[in-house]
Every structure is written in C-alpha cells, then in structure tokens.
C-alpha positions in Angstrom: -94.0 18.9 -11.5 -91.9 21.7 -10.8 -92.4 21.2 -7.2 -91.1 17.5 -7.5 -88.1 18.4 -9.5 -86.3 20.4 -6.7 -87.4 17.1 -4.3 -85.7 14.8 -6.5 -82.8 17.1 -6.9 -82.4 17.1 -3.0 -82.7 13.5 -2.7 -80.3 13.2 -5.5 -78.0 15.4 -4.0 -78.2 13.8 -0.3 -77.6 10.4 -1.9 -73.9 12.0 -3.8 -73.2 13.6 -0.3 -73.3 10.5 1.5 -71.7 8.7 -1.2 -69.0 11.4 -1.0 -68.8 11.1 3.1 -68.2 6.9 2.6 -65.4 7.4 0.6 -63.9 10.4 2.7 -63.7 8.0 5.4 -62.4 5.2 3.5 -58.6 6.5 3.9 -58.8 7.3 7.5 -59.4 3.6 7.9 -56.4 2.3 7.3 -54.9 5.1 9.6 -56.9 3.8 12.5 -55.5 0.4 12.0 -51.9 1.7 11.8 -52.6 3.4 15.1 -53.7 0.3 16.6 -50.5 -1.9 15.1 -48.2 1.3 16.7 -49.6 1.0 19.9 -49.3 -3.1 20.2 -45.7 -2.9 18.6 -44.9 -0.5 21.3 -46.3 -2.3 24.1 -44.4 -5.2 22.7 -41.0 -3.7 22.8 -41.5 -2.4 26.4 -42.1 -5.8 27.2 -39.3 -7.3 25.7 -36.9 -4.5 27.4 -38.5 -5.3 30.4 -37.5 -8.7 29.9 -34.4 -8.4 28.8 -33.1 -6.2 32.2 -34.9 -8.9 34.2 -32.5 -11.7 33.2 -30.2 -13.2 35.4 -26.5 -13.8 35.5 -26.2 -17.8 35.6 -22.2 -17.6 35.8 -20.9 -18.9 39.3 -19.9 -16.2 41.3 -16.0 -15.7 41.9 -14.8 -15.8 45.9 -15.2 -12.2 47.0 -11.1 -11.2 47.0 -10.7 -12.4 43.6 -13.6 -10.8 42.4 -12.9 -6.9 44.2 -9.8 -7.1 42.4 -10.4 -8.1 39.2 -13.2 -5.6 38.8 -11.8 -2.5 40.1 -8.7 -2.7 37.7 -8.5 -3.5 34.5 -6.1 -5.8 33.0 -4.3 -3.1 31.2 -4.2 -0.5 33.9 -0.5 -0.6 35.4 2.2 0.8 37.1 5.4 -0.5 35.4 9.1 0.5 35.4 11.9 0.2 37.8 11.7 3.5 39.6 13.5 4.3 43.1 12.2 3.5 46.4 12.9 7.5 47.3 11.4 8.9 43.7 7.9 10.9 44.0 7.2 8.3 41.2 6.9 5.8 44.0 3.6 7.4 45.6 1.9 7.1 42.4 -1.3 4.8 42.8 -3.8 3.5 40.5 -7.1 5.4 40.9 -5.3 8.6 42.4 -6.9 11.4 41.0 -5.5 14.3 38.9 -5.1 16.9 41.6 -3.4 14.2 44.0 -0.5 13.4 41.2 0.3 17.2 40.1 0.7 17.8 44.2 3.5 14.7 44.3 5.0 15.4 40.9 4.2 19.0 39.9 2.8 20.5 36.2 3.8 18.0 33.6 6.0 18.8 30.5 3.1 18.3 28.1 -0.4 16.6 27.7 -1.8 14.8 25.4 -5.8 13.9 25.4 -7.5 11.3 22.9 -11.0 8.9 22.4 -11.0 5.7 23.4 -13.0 3.1 21.0 -15.5 3.0 23.9 -16.8 6.5 22.8 -18.2 4.9 19.5 -20.0 2.4 21.5 -23.7 3.3 20.8 -25.7 3.6 24.0 -22.2 3.4 26.3 -22.3 5.6 29.4 -19.2 4.5 31.2 -16.5 6.9 32.4 -13.4 5.4 29.9 -14.2 7.4 26.7 -11.7 9.5 26.7 -8.2 9.4 28.5 -5.2 12.1 28.7 -1.5 11.4 28.8 0.8 13.5 30.7 4.6 13.7 30.1 7.2 14.1 32.7 10.5 14.6 31.4 12.8 12.4 33.3 10.4 10.8 34.9 8.0 9.0 33.0 4.2 9.4 31.8 0.8 9.0 33.5 -2.5 7.9 31.6 -5.5 9.3 33.1 -9.2 8.0 32.4 -12.4 9.2 33.8 -14.4 11.3 31.1 -18.0 10.2 30.1 -21.6 11.3 30.3 -21.2 11.7 34.0 -18.5 14.6 33.3 -14.9 14.3 33.8 -13.2 12.8 36.9 -9.4 11.9 36.4 -8.2 9.0 37.7 -4.6 7.2 37.3 -5.0 4.6 34.9 -1.5 3.8 34.0 1.7 5.0 35.2 5.2 4.5 33.5 8.2 5.1 34.9 11.1 6.2 32.5 14.1 7.8 33.5 14.9 8.4 29.7 11.8 10.3 28.8 11.9 13.7 26.9 8.6 14.8 28.5 6.7 15.1 24.9 4.5 12.8 23.1 5.4 10.3 20.3 4.5 11.7 17.2 
C-alpha cells in the first residue's frame, strides 16, 4: 500500500499541474486575440490611408494663365504704396530673396519675427509657418515668408511703401 501511495500522489500532482498549466494559459488567450485585432486594424488603417491619397480632384481645371497666377501669389501677398519710379523700392518684386532686397535697400532699421497660424495646424509641412518684417526708416516695410520644415528660405511676401515709416514696429 505504501508503494501505491506515492503513485496516487504523483498522479494527483500531475493532474494539479495540468490544471495549473491550463489556467495559466487562459489569460494569454485574450492577448492573442488582441494581437490579431491590432493587425487587422492596422491593415484597415493603411488601406484607408492609401484610398484617401488616391482620391482625385473633381473640380474643373482653370485655364493655364489663370491657374499659374492664382497658385504662385497668395491673395494677401502684394506690393502697395505710391512709390516714385526712381526709388530703390520700385525694384522690389514678390518672391525676391532677403539677400537680394538687402543689396537694393541695405540693412533694415529694425526687424520683427512672428509665427503664423499655420504653425499650429497638425501635420502642416508648408513654408509659411513664420514671417519676418523688416522696417526701413523713410522707405517702408518688407514682409518675408518661407520658414517651415524644409528650413528657412525667406522670400518677399508683402512690400509696403511708406515715406513716413519711422523704422520700428508698431507696439
């Protein structure tokens, strides 16, 4: 009987071990299901992203001349003021670089930099996240744009001729 005792205990211990193993595997099952669902959701998200990028523009195309003038110059970008034809300010054109303007007008009296609202748009990678205003005493002000993810490439965005300019930003 003593020989049978240990066998029964062994058999009972093995059963308990199998039950313990079974219960230990149960918590892993939901993780396997969650992983399957995560992969499915990731695949679905990728398909939606690809489908969204593949959409086409259904608006009719504008004539080439109208289209190029509209896309290259934003509506608020302009040169304004009644400047004399022989003034150095008359040589300023939209899209000129900051260096080109400094060659024509010299160094500004004062400068002001600020962020535009586009800096706070999630996933906006365009060039108009910052602007710089340069003030020239007795001449006017030049606004540059061009700071973004790709670096800083200042170009003339707006030029305002004002012979009464004091050379400092308004407070």
